[in-house]
TORLUMKE-261801 format. One record per residue (C-alpha): chain; x, y, z negated. Coordinates in Angstrom, 3 decimals, decimal comma, always signed. Last residue first. Layout:
! TORLUMKE-261801
<node 'A' <X Y Z>>
...
! end
This chain:
! TORLUMKE-261801
<node 'A' <-15,772 -88,187 -26,167>>
<node 'A' <-19,108 -87,635 -24,550>>
<node 'A' <-20,043 -86,775 -20,989>>
<node 'A' <-20,826 -83,495 -19,281>>
<node 'A' <-17,726 -83,698 -17,115>>
<node 'A' <-16,474 -80,454 -18,727>>
<node 'A' <-17,176 -81,933 -22,169>>
<node 'A' <-15,237 -85,082 -21,328>>
<node 'A' <-12,268 -83,061 -20,103>>
<node 'A' <-12,337 -80,948 -23,286>>
<node 'A' <-12,395 -84,045 -25,514>>
<node 'A' <-9,531 -85,650 -23,635>>
<node 'A' <-7,551 -82,370 -23,711>>
<node 'A' <-8,103 -82,008 -27,473>>
<node 'A' <-6,800 -85,537 -28,027>>
<node 'A' <-3,912 -84,650 -25,706>>
<node 'A' <-2,929 -81,663 -27,856>>
<node 'A' <-3,157 -83,827 -30,990>>
<node 'A' <-0,773 -86,424 -29,500>>
<node 'A' <-2,466 -89,774 -28,922>>
<node 'A' <-0,176 -92,441 -30,428>>
<node 'A' <+0,042 -90,165 -33,482>>
<node 'A' <+3,079 -87,901 -33,511>>
<node 'A' <+6,765 -87,581 -34,348>>
<node 'A' <+7,584 -90,106 -37,090>>
<node 'A' <+5,220 -92,667 -35,459>>
<node 'A' <+6,971 -92,598 -32,064>>
<node 'A' <+5,732 -90,844 -28,975>>
<node 'A' <+7,218 -88,519 -26,357>>
<node 'A' <+4,684 -87,147 -23,918>>
<node 'A' <+3,756 -88,663 -20,557>>
<node 'A' <+0,938 -86,323 -19,555>>
<node 'A' <-2,136 -88,247 -18,357>>
<node 'A' <-4,612 -86,367 -20,567>>
<node 'A' <-3,246 -83,117 -19,166>>
<node 'A' <-4,677 -83,845 -15,736>>
<node 'A' <-8,187 -84,029 -17,205>>
<node 'A' <-7,689 -80,741 -19,095>>
<node 'A' <-6,845 -79,169 -15,767>>
<node 'A' <-3,375 -77,981 -14,831>>
<node 'A' <-2,423 -74,531 -13,522>>
<node 'A' <+1,303 -75,357 -13,801>>
<node 'A' <+1,842 -72,311 -16,024>>
<node 'A' <-1,122 -73,377 -18,133>>
<node 'A' <+0,261 -76,919 -18,502>>
<node 'A' <+3,672 -75,532 -19,474>>
<node 'A' <+2,098 -73,312 -22,138>>
<node 'A' <-0,073 -76,233 -23,326>>
<node 'A' <+2,952 -78,409 -24,029>>
<node 'A' <+4,659 -75,378 -25,606>>
<node 'A' <+1,807 -75,149 -28,124>>
<node 'A' <+3,286 -78,229 -29,772>>
<node 'A' <+5,922 -75,840 -31,138>>
<node 'A' <+3,595 -74,712 -33,905>>
<node 'A' <+2,212 -77,943 -35,327>>
<node 'A' <+5,292 -79,939 -36,330>>
<node 'A' <+5,248 -78,865 -39,971>>
<node 'A' <+1,846 -77,646 -41,094>>
<node 'A' <-1,193 -76,737 -39,053>>
<node 'A' <-2,908 -74,160 -36,847>>
<node 'A' <-3,011 -74,601 -33,075>>
<node 'A' <-4,681 -72,457 -30,409>>
<node 'A' <-4,959 -73,471 -26,751>>
<node 'A' <-6,093 -71,582 -23,656>>
<node 'A' <-7,571 -71,655 -20,184>>
<node 'A' <-7,029 -75,234 -18,942>>
<node 'A' <-8,803 -75,756 -15,634>>
<node 'A' <-11,819 -78,093 -16,018>>
<node 'A' <-13,122 -76,855 -12,672>>
<node 'A' <-16,765 -76,237 -13,518>>
<node 'A' <-16,611 -75,001 -17,110>>
<node 'A' <-13,089 -73,629 -17,390>>
<node 'A' <-11,292 -75,161 -20,372>>
<node 'A' <-10,661 -73,726 -23,840>>
<node 'A' <-8,840 -75,766 -26,488>>
<node 'A' <-8,715 -75,610 -30,283>>
<node 'A' <-6,243 -77,762 -32,215>>
<node 'A' <-6,329 -78,210 -35,993>>
<node 'A' <-3,468 -80,020 -37,729>>
<node 'A' <-3,284 -82,112 -40,876>>
<node 'A' <+0,030 -83,402 -42,249>>
<node 'A' <+1,824 -86,729 -41,854>>
<node 'A' <+4,751 -86,758 -44,283>>
<node 'A' <+5,061 -90,519 -44,638>>
<node 'A' <+3,806 -92,494 -41,594>>
<node 'A' <+0,346 -94,085 -41,904>>
<node 'A' <-1,444 -91,246 -40,117>>
<node 'A' <+0,987 -91,312 -37,213>>
<node 'A' <+2,591 -87,870 -37,213>>
<node 'A' <+1,444 -84,239 -37,019>>
<node 'A' <-2,149 -85,136 -37,805>>
<node 'A' <-5,498 -84,568 -36,113>>
<node 'A' <-8,555 -82,339 -36,326>>
<node 'A' <-10,210 -81,317 -33,077>>
<node 'A' <-11,815 -78,159 -31,696>>
<node 'A' <-13,459 -78,015 -28,285>>
<node 'A' <-14,416 -75,046 -26,131>>
<node 'A' <-16,153 -74,936 -22,752>>
<node 'A' <-15,760 -72,110 -20,292>>
<node 'A' <-17,365 -69,620 -17,935>>
<node 'A' <-14,903 -66,924 -16,911>>
<node 'A' <-15,952 -63,292 -16,500>>
<node 'A' <-12,655 -61,557 -17,300>>
<node 'A' <-13,972 -60,283 -20,635>>
<node 'A' <-15,521 -63,631 -21,520>>
<node 'A' <-12,184 -65,415 -21,115>>
<node 'A' <-10,431 -62,843 -23,297>>
<node 'A' <-13,203 -63,058 -25,918>>
<node 'A' <-12,829 -66,835 -26,128>>
<node 'A' <-9,049 -66,585 -26,496>>
<node 'A' <-6,884 -66,934 -23,402>>
<node 'A' <-3,523 -68,581 -22,781>>
<node 'A' <-1,228 -69,632 -25,608>>
<node 'A' <-1,505 -69,790 -29,369>>
<node 'A' <+0,435 -70,913 -32,417>>
<node 'A' <+0,242 -70,649 -36,200>>
<node 'A' <+2,403 -72,769 -38,519>>
<node 'A' <+1,556 -72,925 -42,233>>
<node 'A' <+4,645 -73,632 -44,366>>
<node 'A' <+5,163 -70,032 -45,538>>
<node 'A' <+3,087 -67,956 -43,140>>
<node 'A' <+4,165 -68,939 -39,681>>
<node 'A' <+4,379 -67,622 -36,134>>
<node 'A' <+4,051 -68,757 -32,540>>
<node 'A' <+3,214 -66,886 -29,369>>
<node 'A' <+2,389 -67,868 -25,792>>
<node 'A' <+0,580 -65,390 -23,545>>
<node 'A' <+0,642 -67,132 -20,165>>
<node 'A' <+3,339 -64,883 -18,749>>
<node 'A' <+4,312 -63,240 -15,472>>
<node 'A' <+6,284 -63,813 -12,259>>
<node 'A' <+9,578 -62,228 -13,359>>
<node 'A' <+11,678 -62,070 -10,204>>
<node 'A' <+15,315 -62,424 -9,205>>
<node 'A' <+17,531 -61,277 -6,355>>
<node 'A' <+21,257 -60,560 -6,423>>
<node 'A' <+23,066 -57,248 -5,958>>
<node 'A' <+23,960 -56,460 -9,560>>
<node 'A' <+20,904 -54,258 -10,027>>
<node 'A' <+18,737 -57,222 -9,050>>
<node 'A' <+20,515 -59,658 -11,367>>
<node 'A' <+20,546 -57,131 -14,193>>
<node 'A' <+16,814 -56,523 -13,803>>
<node 'A' <+15,973 -60,243 -13,861>>
<node 'A' <+18,218 -60,929 -16,864>>
<node 'A' <+16,805 -57,913 -18,705>>
<node 'A' <+13,226 -58,991 -18,052>>
<node 'A' <+14,048 -62,455 -19,401>>
<node 'A' <+15,484 -60,919 -22,576>>
<node 'A' <+12,443 -58,691 -23,033>>
<node 'A' <+9,984 -61,536 -22,417>>
<node 'A' <+11,453 -63,704 -25,168>>
<node 'A' <+11,716 -60,696 -27,484>>
<node 'A' <+7,971 -60,162 -27,441>>
<node 'A' <+5,744 -57,127 -26,790>>
<node 'A' <+2,650 -58,450 -24,994>>
<node 'A' <+0,753 -55,711 -23,145>>
<node 'A' <-1,461 -57,218 -20,452>>
<node 'A' <-1,996 -56,837 -16,723>>
<node 'A' <-4,749 -59,064 -15,372>>
<node 'A' <-4,812 -62,397 -13,517>>
<node 'A' <-6,501 -64,010 -16,516>>
<node 'A' <-4,294 -67,116 -16,635>>
<node 'A' <-1,106 -65,660 -15,126>>
<node 'A' <-1,118 -62,681 -17,489>>
<node 'A' <+0,864 -60,032 -15,615>>
<node 'A' <+3,128 -57,914 -17,793>>
<node 'A' <+2,960 -54,361 -19,112>>
<node 'A' <+6,192 -52,541 -19,878>>
<node 'A' <+7,747 -50,672 -22,850>>
<node 'A' <+8,339 -53,785 -24,987>>
<node 'A' <+10,903 -55,235 -22,621>>
<node 'A' <+11,643 -54,124 -19,083>>
<node 'A' <+11,971 -51,195 -16,695>>
<node 'A' <+13,694 -50,617 -13,351>>
<node 'A' <+14,341 -47,394 -11,416>>
<node 'A' <+16,146 -47,192 -8,056>>
<node 'A' <+13,323 -47,919 -5,586>>
<node 'A' <+10,568 -46,064 -7,426>>
<node 'A' <+6,960 -46,665 -6,329>>
<node 'A' <+6,264 -49,235 -9,004>>
<node 'A' <+9,000 -49,407 -11,628>>
<node 'A' <+11,228 -52,230 -10,475>>
<node 'A' <+10,852 -55,385 -12,575>>
<node 'A' <+11,544 -57,643 -9,527>>
<node 'A' <+7,892 -58,769 -9,654>>
<node 'A' <+6,714 -55,135 -9,471>>
<node 'A' <+6,575 -52,791 -12,440>>
<node 'A' <+3,991 -50,833 -14,395>>
<node 'A' <+5,110 -49,002 -17,524>>
<node 'A' <+3,063 -49,657 -20,642>>
<node 'A' <+0,193 -47,486 -21,915>>
<node 'A' <-2,313 -50,338 -22,192>>
<node 'A' <-4,274 -49,187 -19,127>>
<node 'A' <-1,162 -49,026 -17,008>>
<node 'A' <+1,729 -46,587 -16,685>>
<node 'A' <+3,280 -45,022 -13,588>>
<node 'A' <+6,360 -42,757 -13,832>>
<node 'A' <+5,740 -39,003 -13,792>>
<node 'A' <+8,843 -37,983 -15,755>>
<node 'A' <+6,712 -37,088 -18,778>>
<node 'A' <+5,252 -40,603 -18,523>>
<node 'A' <+8,732 -42,128 -18,700>>
<node 'A' <+9,718 -40,162 -21,819>>
<node 'A' <+6,377 -40,857 -23,505>>
<node 'A' <+6,682 -44,581 -22,735>>
<node 'A' <+7,393 -46,191 -26,104>>
<node 'A' <+4,856 -49,001 -25,754>>
<node 'A' <+2,541 -49,206 -28,751>>
<node 'A' <+3,027 -51,350 -31,827>>
<node 'A' <+0,945 -53,355 -34,249>>
<node 'A' <-0,974 -52,763 -37,428>>
<node 'A' <+1,693 -54,086 -39,777>>
<node 'A' <+2,314 -50,942 -41,824>>
<node 'A' <+4,008 -52,002 -45,050>>
<node 'A' <+3,153 -50,184 -48,285>>
<node 'A' <+5,299 -50,149 -51,435>>
<node 'A' <+4,440 -49,525 -55,082>>
<node 'A' <+0,797 -50,144 -54,286>>
<node 'A' <-2,504 -50,066 -56,160>>
<node 'A' <-5,510 -50,984 -53,972>>
<node 'A' <-8,397 -48,510 -53,909>>
<node 'A' <-11,947 -49,415 -52,887>>
<node 'A' <-14,992 -48,944 -50,689>>
<node 'A' <-14,071 -46,557 -47,878>>
<node 'A' <-10,523 -47,874 -47,967>>
<node 'A' <-7,760 -46,455 -50,151>>
<node 'A' <-4,076 -47,246 -50,438>>
<node 'A' <-2,221 -46,853 -53,704>>
<node 'A' <+0,754 -45,228 -55,484>>
<node 'A' <+2,883 -43,930 -52,608>>
<node 'A' <+5,577 -41,468 -53,587>>
<node 'A' <+5,010 -37,722 -53,983>>
<node 'A' <+6,431 -37,692 -57,534>>
<node 'A' <+2,993 -36,752 -58,868>>
<node 'A' <+1,584 -39,932 -57,350>>
<node 'A' <+0,488 -40,570 -53,775>>
<node 'A' <-2,649 -42,011 -52,210>>
<node 'A' <-2,559 -43,415 -48,681>>
<node 'A' <-5,731 -42,765 -46,763>>
<node 'A' <-8,594 -44,365 -44,817>>
<node 'A' <-7,435 -47,992 -44,754>>
<node 'A' <-9,925 -50,014 -42,734>>
<node 'A' <-11,691 -53,029 -44,203>>
<node 'A' <-13,358 -55,983 -42,502>>
<node 'A' <-10,959 -58,314 -44,354>>
<node 'A' <-9,258 -57,949 -47,748>>
<node 'A' <-6,917 -60,901 -48,289>>
<node 'A' <-5,164 -61,237 -51,661>>
<node 'A' <-2,016 -63,346 -51,195>>
<node 'A' <-1,575 -66,063 -53,823>>
<node 'A' <-0,229 -68,705 -51,445>>
<node 'A' <-3,635 -70,410 -51,295>>
<node 'A' <-5,107 -67,055 -50,253>>
<node 'A' <-2,786 -67,100 -47,264>>
<node 'A' <-3,810 -70,664 -46,398>>
<node 'A' <-7,502 -69,803 -46,513>>
<node 'A' <-7,027 -66,768 -44,243>>
<node 'A' <-4,927 -68,798 -41,781>>
<node 'A' <-7,738 -71,327 -41,456>>
<node 'A' <-10,201 -68,451 -40,964>>
<node 'A' <-8,071 -67,185 -38,080>>
<node 'A' <-8,955 -70,408 -36,252>>
<node 'A' <-12,684 -69,663 -36,470>>
<node 'A' <-11,971 -65,986 -35,725>>
<node 'A' <-10,338 -66,757 -32,341>>
<node 'A' <-6,599 -66,236 -32,532>>
<node 'A' <-4,606 -63,138 -31,518>>
<node 'A' <-6,681 -61,415 -34,212>>
<node 'A' <-4,399 -63,040 -36,765>>
<node 'A' <-6,274 -62,418 -40,019>>
<node 'A' <-10,082 -62,684 -40,136>>
<node 'A' <-13,002 -60,249 -39,729>>
<node 'A' <-10,683 -57,545 -38,459>>
<node 'A' <-9,592 -54,281 -40,110>>
<node 'A' <-7,200 -56,084 -42,440>>
<node 'A' <-5,910 -55,057 -45,855>>
<node 'A' <-3,310 -57,555 -47,083>>
<node 'A' <-2,637 -57,524 -50,826>>
<node 'A' <+0,676 -58,867 -52,132>>
<node 'A' <+1,896 -59,235 -55,702>>
<node 'A' <+5,650 -59,237 -55,183>>
<node 'A' <+8,122 -61,992 -56,062>>
<node 'A' <+10,547 -61,602 -53,186>>
<node 'A' <+9,106 -64,662 -51,420>>
<node 'A' <+5,646 -63,082 -51,691>>
<node 'A' <+7,157 -60,000 -50,018>>
<node 'A' <+8,491 -61,999 -47,071>>
<node 'A' <+5,193 -63,896 -46,704>>
<node 'A' <+3,220 -60,652 -46,518>>
<node 'A' <+5,811 -59,385 -44,028>>
<node 'A' <+5,176 -62,380 -41,770>>
<node 'A' <+1,402 -61,903 -41,936>>
<node 'A' <+1,597 -58,176 -41,211>>
<node 'A' <+4,174 -58,579 -38,440>>
<node 'A' <+2,170 -61,277 -36,652>>
<node 'A' <-1,205 -59,584 -37,079>>
<node 'A' <-2,812 -58,959 -40,439>>
<node 'A' <-2,838 -55,175 -40,816>>
<node 'A' <-1,917 -52,896 -43,712>>
<node 'A' <+0,343 -54,748 -46,145>>
<node 'A' <-0,003 -53,660 -49,748>>
<node 'A' <+2,775 -54,410 -52,211>>
<node 'A' <+2,773 -54,470 -55,999>>
<node 'A' <+6,013 -55,264 -57,817>>
<node 'A' <+6,777 -51,951 -59,520>>
<node 'A' <+10,332 -50,859 -60,236>>
<node 'A' <+11,195 -49,576 -56,776>>
<node 'A' <+14,914 -48,979 -56,184>>
<node 'A' <+15,805 -52,223 -54,391>>
<node 'A' <+12,456 -52,451 -52,580>>
<node 'A' <+12,985 -48,970 -51,122>>
<node 'A' <+16,501 -49,841 -49,902>>
<node 'A' <+15,132 -53,057 -48,385>>
<node 'A' <+12,498 -51,016 -46,530>>
<node 'A' <+15,083 -48,543 -45,187>>
<node 'A' <+17,270 -51,443 -44,026>>
<node 'A' <+14,351 -53,023 -42,171>>
<node 'A' <+13,456 -49,724 -40,501>>
<node 'A' <+17,078 -49,210 -39,389>>
<node 'A' <+17,033 -52,783 -38,062>>
<node 'A' <+14,089 -51,719 -35,909>>
<node 'A' <+10,323 -52,273 -35,901>>
<node 'A' <+9,082 -52,461 -39,492>>
<node 'A' <+6,901 -49,516 -40,462>>
<node 'A' <+7,257 -48,376 -44,033>>
<node 'A' <+5,314 -46,382 -46,616>>
<node 'A' <+7,348 -45,916 -49,832>>
<node 'A' <+7,916 -42,201 -49,296>>
<node 'A' <+4,741 -40,671 -47,803>>
<node 'A' <+4,319 -40,612 -44,026>>
<node 'A' <+0,827 -42,163 -43,965>>
<node 'A' <-0,242 -39,935 -46,866>>
<node 'A' <-3,365 -38,501 -45,249>>
<node 'A' <-4,447 -40,279 -42,069>>
<node 'A' <-3,365 -40,672 -38,469>>
<node 'A' <-2,395 -44,325 -38,627>>
<node 'A' <+1,195 -45,107 -37,730>>
<node 'A' <+1,424 -47,588 -34,861>>
<node 'A' <+4,942 -48,974 -34,749>>
<node 'A' <+6,975 -47,848 -31,706>>
<node 'A' <+7,836 -49,930 -28,676>>
<node 'A' <+10,843 -50,539 -26,467>>
<node 'A' <+12,779 -47,836 -24,581>>
<node 'A' <+14,267 -50,237 -22,052>>
<node 'A' <+14,324 -48,045 -18,949>>
<node 'A' <+16,973 -49,035 -16,392>>
<node 'A' <+18,240 -46,417 -13,921>>
<node 'A' <+20,229 -46,820 -10,718>>
<node 'A' <+22,323 -44,194 -8,944>>
<node 'A' <+22,580 -42,128 -12,098>>
<node 'A' <+23,570 -38,631 -13,242>>
<node 'A' <+24,268 -37,767 -16,873>>
<node 'A' <+23,147 -34,453 -18,386>>
<node 'A' <+24,354 -33,209 -21,768>>
<node 'A' <+22,955 -32,235 -25,159>>
<node 'A' <+24,551 -31,553 -28,566>>
<node 'A' <+22,149 -32,046 -31,490>>
<node 'A' <+25,042 -33,042 -33,772>>
<node 'A' <+23,592 -36,180 -35,383>>
<node 'A' <+21,123 -37,454 -32,770>>
<node 'A' <+23,408 -36,587 -29,830>>
<node 'A' <+20,961 -35,558 -27,127>>
<node 'A' <+20,701 -37,018 -23,628>>
<node 'A' <+19,394 -35,505 -20,396>>
<node 'A' <+18,960 -38,008 -17,567>>
<node 'A' <+19,822 -37,730 -13,873>>
<node 'A' <+18,486 -38,735 -10,467>>
<node 'A' <+17,640 -35,131 -9,468>>
<node 'A' <+14,121 -36,023 -8,349>>
<node 'A' <+13,625 -38,438 -11,244>>
<node 'A' <+14,817 -36,026 -13,932>>
<node 'A' <+14,437 -38,157 -17,060>>
<node 'A' <+14,362 -36,223 -20,321>>
<node 'A' <+15,057 -36,800 -24,029>>
<node 'A' <+17,575 -39,653 -23,890>>
<node 'A' <+18,651 -40,268 -27,458>>
<node 'A' <+22,258 -40,740 -28,541>>
<node 'A' <+23,032 -42,408 -31,853>>
<node 'A' <+25,221 -44,878 -29,925>>
<node 'A' <+26,768 -44,274 -26,517>>
<node 'A' <+27,635 -47,536 -24,770>>
<node 'A' <+30,048 -47,191 -21,859>>
<node 'A' <+29,931 -50,840 -20,744>>
<node 'A' <+33,388 -52,083 -19,800>>
<node 'A' <+32,977 -55,527 -21,344>>
<node 'A' <+34,891 -54,490 -24,463>>
<node 'A' <+32,283 -51,735 -24,824>>
<node 'A' <+29,555 -54,355 -25,231>>
<node 'A' <+31,555 -56,163 -27,923>>
<node 'A' <+32,230 -52,854 -29,720>>
<node 'A' <+28,499 -52,006 -29,696>>
<node 'A' <+27,810 -55,354 -31,428>>
<node 'A' <+26,304 -58,410 -29,782>>
<node 'A' <+23,739 -60,850 -31,167>>
<node 'A' <+22,932 -58,846 -34,298>>
<node 'A' <+20,500 -60,621 -36,638>>
<node 'A' <+23,262 -62,154 -38,794>>
<node 'A' <+24,543 -58,572 -39,218>>
<node 'A' <+21,645 -57,835 -41,574>>
<node 'A' <+22,835 -60,554 -43,934>>
<node 'A' <+21,249 -63,498 -45,709>>
<node 'A' <+18,388 -64,591 -43,489>>
<node 'A' <+15,716 -66,411 -45,527>>
<node 'A' <+15,728 -63,512 -47,997>>
<node 'A' <+12,264 -62,105 -47,360>>
<node 'A' <+13,596 -58,874 -45,826>>
<node 'A' <+15,897 -60,895 -43,545>>
<node 'A' <+13,024 -63,195 -42,614>>
<node 'A' <+10,763 -60,205 -41,865>>
<node 'A' <+13,550 -58,687 -39,692>>
<node 'A' <+14,110 -61,766 -37,524>>
<node 'A' <+11,724 -60,760 -34,745>>
<node 'A' <+13,700 -57,514 -34,382>>
<node 'A' <+16,597 -59,677 -33,207>>
<node 'A' <+19,539 -57,426 -32,368>>
<node 'A' <+21,234 -56,330 -29,154>>
<node 'A' <+22,378 -52,926 -30,389>>
<node 'A' <+22,452 -51,076 -33,722>>
<node 'A' <+22,691 -47,567 -35,212>>
<node 'A' <+19,733 -46,015 -33,376>>
<node 'A' <+19,370 -43,652 -30,390>>
<node 'A' <+20,899 -46,044 -27,843>>
<node 'A' <+22,220 -44,800 -24,496>>
<node 'A' <+23,948 -47,028 -21,929>>
<node 'A' <+26,423 -46,023 -19,202>>
<node 'A' <+27,468 -48,675 -16,671>>
<node 'A' <+29,938 -47,952 -13,855>>
<node 'A' <+29,616 -50,398 -10,989>>
<node 'A' <+32,133 -51,295 -8,288>>
<node 'A' <+35,505 -50,923 -10,066>>
<node 'A' <+33,801 -51,938 -13,307>>
<node 'A' <+33,006 -55,395 -11,912>>
<node 'A' <+29,683 -56,450 -10,443>>
<node 'A' <+27,832 -59,709 -11,106>>
<node 'A' <+28,739 -60,230 -14,756>>
<node 'A' <+28,382 -56,462 -15,345>>
<node 'A' <+24,816 -56,513 -13,992>>
<node 'A' <+24,023 -59,365 -16,403>>
<node 'A' <+25,447 -57,440 -19,362>>
<node 'A' <+23,630 -54,205 -18,505>>
<node 'A' <+20,309 -55,971 -17,974>>
<node 'A' <+20,660 -57,931 -21,211>>
<node 'A' <+21,625 -54,607 -22,854>>
<node 'A' <+18,455 -52,854 -21,772>>
<node 'A' <+16,012 -55,717 -22,255>>
<node 'A' <+17,166 -56,844 -25,704>>
<node 'A' <+18,343 -53,683 -27,473>>
<node 'A' <+20,354 -50,665 -26,364>>
<node 'A' <+17,732 -48,370 -24,856>>
<node 'A' <+18,045 -46,163 -21,769>>
<node 'A' <+20,451 -47,769 -19,285>>
<node 'A' <+22,284 -45,732 -16,637>>
<node 'A' <+23,856 -47,584 -13,723>>
<node 'A' <+26,470 -45,651 -11,808>>
<node 'A' <+27,652 -46,691 -8,359>>
<node 'A' <+31,329 -46,300 -7,692>>
<node 'A' <+32,498 -44,094 -4,823>>
<node 'A' <+33,432 -41,150 -7,025>>
<node 'A' <+30,492 -41,244 -9,415>>
<node 'A' <+27,437 -39,824 -7,661>>
<node 'A' <+27,005 -42,405 -4,946>>
<node 'A' <+25,727 -40,989 -1,660>>
! end
C-alpha cells in the first residue's frame, strides 16, 4: 500500500549529482500526481560540480554559482520537495521511513517512503593526528568546504601552503594555490605523485610539478599539525622534518559516506561502499537504490568491485536510478577506470589497470612505453607525450593505458577507454580508423604507436 494517499513517495537522501539526477529523471517519467518526491540535503547547495572546486579556488572559475547546475528553487519548480540544511540521521528499513534533523534548529521528524534513493556521497579522509582539526586546515569536498577555504585565504597574511597528499585533489589544489601566488609544498606518502598511475609515469608528474615551483616531498607521512599561540596552523610535521604552513589542504582522498546505510543494515563491500545490482538497487532491497560516491562499481577489466568516486559515474547512476524508479528500465554495467587531470599545462590521464592492479588479479601482462608528439613533428606547437600500455601476455587484450603530456594528451585516453569497453586487443587497436591531420596528431597517433609496440611484444617480435 502506498503511504501518501494513493501517490507513491520517493525519498532522496543527498542533493548533489546522483540524488538530484535520480529525482529529476523520475520526475520526467512520472508527474506529481503519480509520484511525490522529497529530497534531503544537509548543505547549502544542490547539483553542483565538486570537480570544479579547485578551479574556483585557483581563479579559473570566477564565481561559486558558476559551479551550480541547478539551484534548489529550480528543483522545487519541478515539483520536487527539496529540504535544504536537513540531514537524514536514521533509515528505518523495516518501517520504510527516514528520520531527518534540521541542521540549524535541531528539530527532527520522520518521513515515510515507498522508494528510497541513497546519494550520501563521500567524506574527505581526515588523518587521526594532533592538530588535524585546527583552524586553517581544510578538506575540499563540497562547495561549503571551498567557500571556507577561500575565506581562510582571504584573511591569512602568510603565503605558505602545504598540501597533504598528491592524488587528483592534492595535485589540482597545489596548482590552484600556485596560481594564487602561494609557496606550495606537497607532502606525499607514496614514492611519486598520482598513485593512480604507475610510479614511472608518476615521476613525469613529479618533474613537472617541481618545474612549476612546487616543492615535492615524497615517501613522507604527516604525523601532526603544529599550531601557534593563536591556535591556528603554523606547520605540518613528518617524522623527519617540519614544513611551515599558513594554510593546509588535505588531499588524501575520500571514503564513501555510508555510516547511515550501514547502521540500517544495508550491504557494503570491501571498500566501504554500498553494493548494488546492475539497476543500481541496493542488493537484497527491492525499494532502495544507491548511486554516486557512496557506492562501489564493477571494474569491467579486472572483474572486481572498485571504489571510484567521480562525477561522471554519479550522474549516470542518477539517470539509471531515476529511469527505474520512474517505471522504465536501465542498467549501469560498470566502468573501466578512466580519469583525467592536469597540473598547469601538464595533462595526466589513465584508464584500465595499473601494473599492480593487474598483478593483484593474477593477470600476466606485457608493458610498453613510447614517446611521441601531440601533432606532426613538423607542425607548430607539437609537444611531447608519453604513453604507457599494458596488454595481456597470451591474448594481447588491452588492460590499461596511461598518458602524460602537454596539450592534446589527456583526452586521447578516451580512445583506450572505448577499446577497453569493447574488449579489444592491442592488435585490433592498430587498425582503428582515427582522425588524422598534421595539426591534430602524427600520422600514427601516439596511442596507436603504443598499440603497435604492445602487439609486437605480445607476439614475441620486435617493433
